[in-house]
VEXDREN-2710 file (C-alpha; in Angstrom, 1 decimal):
% VEXDREN-2710
k/r/px/py/pz
1/MET/96.1/-55.8/110.6
2/ALA/93.7/-53.2/112.9
3/GLU/91.3/-51.4/110.9
4/PRO/92.2/-48.2/110.5
5/GLU/90.2/-45.7/113.2
6/ILE/88.3/-44.2/110.0
7/GLN/86.4/-47.0/109.5
8/LEU/85.5/-47.8/113.3
9/LEU/84.5/-44.5/114.5
10/LEU/81.1/-43.2/113.9
11/GLY/81.1/-39.7/116.2
12/VAL/81.4/-37.8/119.1
13/GLY/79.1/-35.7/121.2
14/LEU/79.0/-33.5/124.1
15/ILE/76.3/-33.5/126.9
16/GLU/76.2/-30.9/129.3
17/LYS/74.4/-30.6/132.9
18/ASP/74.1/-27.0/134.2
19/THR/73.6/-25.1/137.4
20/ASN/69.9/-25.5/136.9
21/GLY/70.1/-29.3/136.9
22/ASP/69.5/-29.7/132.6
23/ALA/71.1/-31.7/131.0
24/LEU/70.8/-31.4/127.3
25/TRP/73.1/-32.2/124.2
26/VAL/75.6/-29.3/123.0
27/TRP/77.8/-30.6/120.3
28/CYS/78.2/-33.4/118.0
29/TYR/80.1/-34.5/115.1
30/PRO/79.0/-35.4/112.5
31/SER/74.8/-34.8/112.8
32/THR/73.2/-37.7/114.5
33/THR/69.7/-38.7/114.6
34/ALA/66.8/-38.0/117.3
35/GLU/66.8/-41.2/118.7
36/MET/70.1/-41.8/118.9
37/ARG/70.6/-38.4/121.3
38/ASP/67.5/-39.8/123.2
39/LEU/69.0/-43.2/123.8
40/LEU/72.5/-41.3/124.5
41/LEU/71.1/-39.2/127.2
42/ARG/69.4/-41.9/129.1
43/LYS/72.8/-43.6/129.1
44/CYS/75.0/-41.0/130.5
45/CYS/74.2/-40.3/134.4
46/LEU/73.0/-37.1/134.0
47/THR/69.7/-37.6/133.5
48/ASP/69.3/-39.5/136.1
49/GLU/67.2/-38.9/139.7
50/ASN/69.6/-40.8/142.1
51/LYS/72.9/-38.5/141.4
52/LEU/75.0/-41.4/141.1
53/LEU/77.9/-40.5/138.8
54/HIS/79.2/-43.3/136.6
55/THR/82.7/-42.6/135.6
56/PHE/82.5/-44.3/132.2
57/VAL/79.3/-46.6/130.7
58/PHE/79.4/-48.7/127.2
59/GLY/77.0/-50.3/125.1
60/GLN/75.4/-51.0/122.0
61/TYR/72.5/-50.5/119.9
62/ARG/71.6/-51.3/116.4
63/ARG/75.1/-52.4/115.9
64/SER/76.8/-49.5/116.9
65/TRP/79.0/-49.2/120.0
66/PHE/78.6/-46.2/122.5
67/TYR/81.2/-45.4/125.5
68/ILE/80.3/-42.3/127.7
69/THR/82.9/-40.9/130.1
70/THR/81.1/-38.5/132.7
71/VAL/83.5/-36.1/135.0
72/GLU/82.2/-33.4/137.5
73/VAL/83.4/-29.7/136.8
74/GLN/85.0/-28.3/140.0
75/ASP/86.2/-25.2/140.4
76/SER/86.7/-24.3/136.1
77/SER/87.1/-20.7/135.2
78/VAL/86.1/-21.8/131.5
79/LEU/82.9/-23.5/132.3
80/GLU/81.3/-21.8/134.9
81/LYS/77.6/-22.5/134.5
82/VAL/78.2/-26.5/133.9
83/THR/78.3/-29.1/137.1
84/HIS/78.9/-31.8/135.0
85/PHE/79.7/-33.1/131.2
86/SER/79.4/-36.3/129.5
87/ILE/81.7/-36.9/126.4
88/VAL/80.5/-39.5/124.1
89/LEU/81.8/-41.7/121.5
90/THR/80.2/-44.3/119.0
91/ALA/82.1/-46.6/117.1
92/LYS/82.0/-50.2/115.4
93/ASP/84.0/-51.9/117.3
94/PHE/84.0/-53.4/121.0
95/ASN/86.6/-51.8/122.9
96/PRO/85.9/-50.4/126.5
97/GLU/89.5/-49.7/127.0
98/LYS/90.5/-48.0/124.2
99/TYR/87.4/-45.6/123.9
100/ALA/87.5/-44.9/128.2
101/ALA/91.6/-43.9/127.4
102/PHE/90.4/-41.7/124.4
103/THR/87.3/-39.9/126.3
104/ARG/89.3/-39.0/128.8
105/ILE/91.8/-37.1/126.6
106/LEU/89.5/-35.4/125.5
107/CYS/87.2/-34.9/128.9
108/ARG/90.7/-33.1/129.8
109/SER/91.1/-31.3/127.2
110/TYR/87.4/-30.0/127.3
111/LEU/88.1/-28.9/131.2
112/LYS/90.8/-26.9/129.9
113/HIS/89.8/-24.6/126.8
114/GLY/85.9/-25.4/127.2
115/SER/85.2/-25.0/123.7
116/PRO/84.6/-28.4/121.7
117/VAL/87.3/-27.2/118.8
118/LYS/90.1/-28.9/120.8
119/MET/88.4/-31.8/121.1
120/MET/87.1/-31.9/117.3
121/GLU/90.9/-31.3/116.6
122/SER/92.3/-34.6/118.6
123/TYR/89.1/-36.5/117.3
124/ILE/89.8/-35.6/113.5
125/ALA/93.8/-36.4/114.6
126/VAL/92.5/-40.1/115.7
127/LEU/90.2/-40.5/113.1
128/THR/92.6/-40.1/110.1
129/LYS/96.1/-40.9/111.6
130/GLY/94.6/-42.8/114.6
131/ILE/97.0/-41.2/117.4
132/CYS/96.5/-37.7/118.7
133/GLN/99.7/-36.5/121.3
134/SER/99.7/-32.9/123.5
135/GLU/101.6/-32.0/126.4
136/GLU/99.0/-31.1/128.7
137/ASN/96.2/-33.7/127.8
138/GLY/98.7/-36.7/127.5
139/SER/98.6/-38.9/124.5
140/PHE/96.4/-41.5/122.8
141/LEU/97.3/-44.1/120.4
142/SER/94.8/-46.6/118.9
143/LYS/97.0/-49.5/117.8
144/ASP/97.9/-49.7/121.8
145/PHE/94.5/-51.4/122.1
146/ASP/94.2/-54.8/120.4
147/ALA/90.6/-56.4/120.0
148/ARG/92.0/-59.6/121.3
149/LYS/92.7/-57.6/124.5
150/ALA/89.3/-56.4/125.0
151/TYR/87.8/-59.9/124.7
152/LEU/90.1/-61.0/127.6
153/ALA/90.0/-58.2/129.6
154/GLY/87.1/-59.7/131.9
155/SER/87.9/-62.4/134.4
156/ILE/86.2/-65.6/133.7
157/LYS/87.5/-67.1/136.9
158/ASP/85.6/-64.7/139.2
159/ILE/82.2/-65.9/137.0
160/VAL/83.1/-69.3/138.4
161/SER/83.9/-68.5/141.6
162/GLN/80.4/-66.9/142.0
163/PHE/78.2/-69.8/140.0
164/GLY/80.6/-72.8/140.2
165/MET/78.9/-75.8/138.5
166/GLU/76.1/-73.6/137.5
167/THR/78.2/-71.8/135.1
168/VAL/77.4/-75.0/132.6
169/ILE/74.3/-73.2/132.1
170/LEU/75.4/-69.8/130.9
171/PHE/78.1/-72.1/128.7
172/THR/75.0/-74.1/127.0
173/ALA/72.9/-71.0/126.9
174/LEU/75.7/-68.9/124.5
175/MET/76.5/-72.1/122.5
176/LEU/72.5/-72.4/121.5
177/LYS/72.7/-69.1/120.7
178/LYS/70.0/-68.4/123.4
179/ARG/68.5/-64.9/125.3
180/ILE/70.5/-64.2/128.4
181/VAL/69.2/-61.4/130.9
182/VAL/71.7/-60.3/133.5
183/TYR/70.1/-57.8/136.2
184/HIS/71.9/-56.0/139.0
185/PRO/71.5/-52.8/140.1
186/ARG/75.5/-51.4/139.8
187/ILE/75.8/-50.8/136.0
188/GLU/79.5/-51.4/136.8
189/VAL/78.9/-54.9/137.9
190/ILE/76.6/-55.6/135.0
191/GLN/79.1/-54.7/132.5
192/GLU/82.1/-56.4/133.7
193/PHE/80.0/-59.5/134.0
194/THR/78.2/-59.3/130.8
195/ARG/81.5/-58.7/128.4
196/THR/83.0/-61.5/129.6
197/LEU/80.4/-64.0/128.7
198/PRO/80.9/-64.3/125.0
199/ALA/84.2/-65.3/126.2
200/LEU/83.0/-68.7/127.1
201/VAL/82.4/-69.6/123.3
202/TRP/85.3/-68.3/121.8
203/HIS/85.3/-70.4/118.9
204/ARG/82.4/-67.5/117.6
205/GLN/85.0/-64.6/118.6
206/ASP/81.4/-62.8/118.8
207/TRP/81.4/-59.6/120.9
208/SER/78.2/-58.3/118.8
209/ILE/75.7/-60.5/120.9
210/LEU/76.5/-58.2/124.0
211/HIS/74.2/-55.5/124.7
212/SER/75.6/-54.6/128.1
213/TYR/73.2/-51.8/128.9
214/VAL/70.0/-51.5/128.4
215/HIS/66.7/-49.7/129.7
216/LEU/62.9/-51.3/129.7
217/ASN/62.6/-48.7/126.6
218/ASP/60.4/-49.9/123.7
219/ASP/62.9/-48.4/120.8
220/GLU/65.7/-50.6/122.9
221/LEU/63.7/-53.8/123.5
222/GLU/62.4/-53.8/119.5
223/ALA/66.2/-53.4/118.6
224/LEU/66.9/-55.9/121.2
225/LYS/64.1/-58.5/119.9
226/THR/65.9/-58.5/116.4
227/CYS/68.7/-60.6/117.9
228/THR/68.7/-64.2/117.5
229/GLY/71.0/-64.5/120.8
230/TYR/72.4/-61.7/123.1
231/ILE/73.4/-61.0/126.2
232/ALA/71.6/-57.9/127.6
233/GLY/72.1/-56.5/130.8
234/PHE/70.0/-54.5/132.6
235/ILE/69.8/-52.4/136.0
236/ASP/65.9/-52.7/136.6
237/SER/64.7/-55.3/139.0
238/LYS/61.6/-55.1/136.9
239/VAL/63.4/-56.9/133.8
240/SER/62.5/-60.2/135.9
241/ASN/58.7/-59.8/135.0
242/ARG/59.5/-59.9/131.3
243/PRO/59.9/-63.6/130.0
244/ASP/59.5/-62.8/126.6
245/LEU/63.0/-61.0/126.6
246/TYR/65.2/-64.2/128.0
247/ASP/65.8/-67.7/128.0
248/VAL/67.7/-67.9/131.0
249/TYR/67.9/-64.8/133.9
250/VAL/70.9/-64.6/135.5
251/ASN/70.3/-62.0/138.9
252/LEU/73.6/-61.3/139.5
253/ALA/73.0/-59.6/143.1
254/ASP/71.6/-62.6/144.6
255/SER/73.9/-65.2/142.7
256/GLU/70.8/-66.7/141.0
257/ILE/70.6/-68.3/137.6
258/THR/67.0/-69.1/136.2
259/ILE/66.1/-71.1/133.0
260/SER/63.0/-70.2/131.3
261/GLN/60.0/-72.1/130.5
262/GLN/60.0/-71.9/126.8
263/ALA/63.9/-73.0/127.3
264/LYS/63.6/-75.6/129.2
265/GLU/63.4/-78.5/126.8
266/ALA/66.3/-77.4/124.6
267/MET/68.5/-76.4/127.6
268/THR/67.9/-80.0/129.4
269/MET/70.9/-81.2/131.1
270/GLY/72.8/-84.4/131.1
271/LYS/75.9/-86.4/131.6
272/LEU/77.7/-84.4/129.0
273/HIS/76.4/-81.0/130.8
274/LYS/77.7/-82.3/134.0
275/GLU/81.5/-83.4/132.2
276/ILE/81.6/-79.7/130.6
277/GLY/80.5/-78.3/134.1
278/GLN/83.8/-80.1/135.8
279/LEU/86.0/-79.3/133.7
280/ILE/85.2/-75.6/133.6
281/VAL/85.0/-75.9/137.3
282/GLN/88.3/-77.9/137.7
283/SER/90.5/-75.4/134.9
284/ALA/89.0/-72.0/136.8
285/GLU/90.1/-73.1/140.1
286/ASP/93.7/-73.8/139.5
287/PRO/95.5/-71.3/140.9
288/ASP/98.4/-71.4/138.2
289/LYS/95.8/-70.8/135.5
290/SER/95.4/-67.5/134.1
291/ASP/92.2/-66.9/132.7
292/SER/93.1/-67.2/128.7
293/GLN/94.5/-70.4/130.2
294/VAL/90.8/-71.1/131.3
295/ILE/89.2/-69.9/128.2
296/LYS/91.3/-72.0/125.9
297/ASP/90.3/-75.0/128.0
298/ILE/87.1/-74.7/127.6
299/SER/87.4/-73.5/123.5
300/LEU/89.6/-77.0/123.3
301/LYS/86.3/-78.7/125.0
302/THR/84.0/-76.6/122.5
303/LYS/86.2/-77.9/119.8
304/GLU/85.6/-81.7/120.3
305/ILE/81.9/-81.0/120.3
306/LEU/82.0/-79.5/117.3
307/THR/84.2/-82.1/115.6
308/ASN/81.8/-85.0/117.0
309/LEU/78.7/-82.7/115.7
310/ALA/80.3/-82.7/112.3
311/SER/80.9/-86.5/112.1
312/PHE/77.0/-86.7/111.8
313/THR/76.7/-84.2/109.2
314/GLU/76.6/-84.8/105.6
315/VAL/77.8/-82.3/102.4
316/SER/75.2/-81.8/99.8
317/ASP/75.9/-82.0/95.7
318/ASP/75.5/-78.2/95.5
319/GLY/78.4/-77.7/98.1
320/GLU/76.4/-76.0/100.5
321/LYS/77.3/-76.1/104.1
322/PRO/77.3/-79.5/105.8
323/THR/73.6/-80.6/106.9
324/LEU/73.0/-83.0/109.8
325/ASN/72.1/-86.4/109.3
326/PHE/69.7/-87.2/112.3
327/GLU/69.3/-90.7/111.7
328/ALA/73.0/-91.1/112.2
329/LEU/73.0/-89.0/115.7
330/LYS/70.3/-91.3/116.7
331/GLN/72.4/-94.5/115.9
332/LYS/74.8/-93.3/118.1
333/ARG/72.0/-93.9/121.1
334/TYR/73.6/-91.2/123.5
335/PRO/71.7/-90.4/126.7
336/PRO/68.5/-88.0/125.5
337/ALA/70.1/-84.9/127.5
338/THR/73.3/-85.1/124.8
339/GLU/71.3/-86.1/121.7
340/ASN/69.2/-83.2/122.3
341/PHE/72.2/-80.8/123.0
342/LEU/73.7/-81.6/119.5
343/TYR/70.6/-81.6/118.0
344/HIS/70.2/-77.9/119.1
345/LEU/73.6/-77.1/118.5
346/ALA/73.4/-78.1/115.1
347/ALA/70.6/-75.9/114.5
348/ALA/72.2/-73.0/116.4
349/GLU/75.3/-73.5/113.8
350/GLN/72.9/-73.6/111.2
351/MET/73.3/-77.2/110.1
352/LEU/69.8/-78.3/109.9
353/LYS/67.9/-78.9/106.6
354/ILE/65.3/-76.1/106.0
END
């Protein structure tokens, strides 16, 4: 059973750009912090000098997801001095399709009525009943948008067709809960690519590691640094000069993946990685396989690795989580890169004795 919206939705807000070119917060419900308002002003494209309109962006900041739809106002009698506006939703769950659909309805309502009152009615209806319906603005039913669908919306096959065998570097980094930074000048490309990556470690089904739209801003970087492993998307190429932020750097524009100096030891590739890489490429290149079947193939291989790792663990008397018996692993005489990977995987899965 999906969580009711009252437990997921955090707030709604409205940002307008007027004929003088100023972008300002106009209204929000319930009230929000100055820090969050500044962040969302930065994320909506209305404060950008480059004048590029991004119709929909999403991201995460300190465990809150934000979803922003921006529209241009053309010949509106009710919004005379407004050239553009953004509707912002904040929520606890990752579901871009759901919130894109809902913000579109709120946008249509604001364009028609020019007042937040009607938007507020729709927001409260979804918050309490999970549904809002109107003749002119269309209807929205939150239970139409399953979280699992959102997890499977990206294309693993596209990632593999771009990076081939190097996809195994991304797989390894995710398995070991490393920090991945992705750069591309276009936010839409970043969002599509980064949202798909957590599916490489499907057994965790953890999209909280995704920060698909980060600026090189002190508050945002501070928040990012509190996370153990993450996938962070940047549109500013200066991020490549910040090795303190990443273990793996993906330059999407040039199709290049770089492993940072400090992560090289944990990320040493060997026979096992080659096997996994070949499996990923073969599965993704099979025209008869869908993206979800490719994810399933990778997931089965992951389960095999984790089952193997579990065979080297021992359960303590106090019934705590099994911990790795390093001697048992060493006796297997695996190639050094495989042993190294399994050891670091045990660390990522919190199987090491402290």
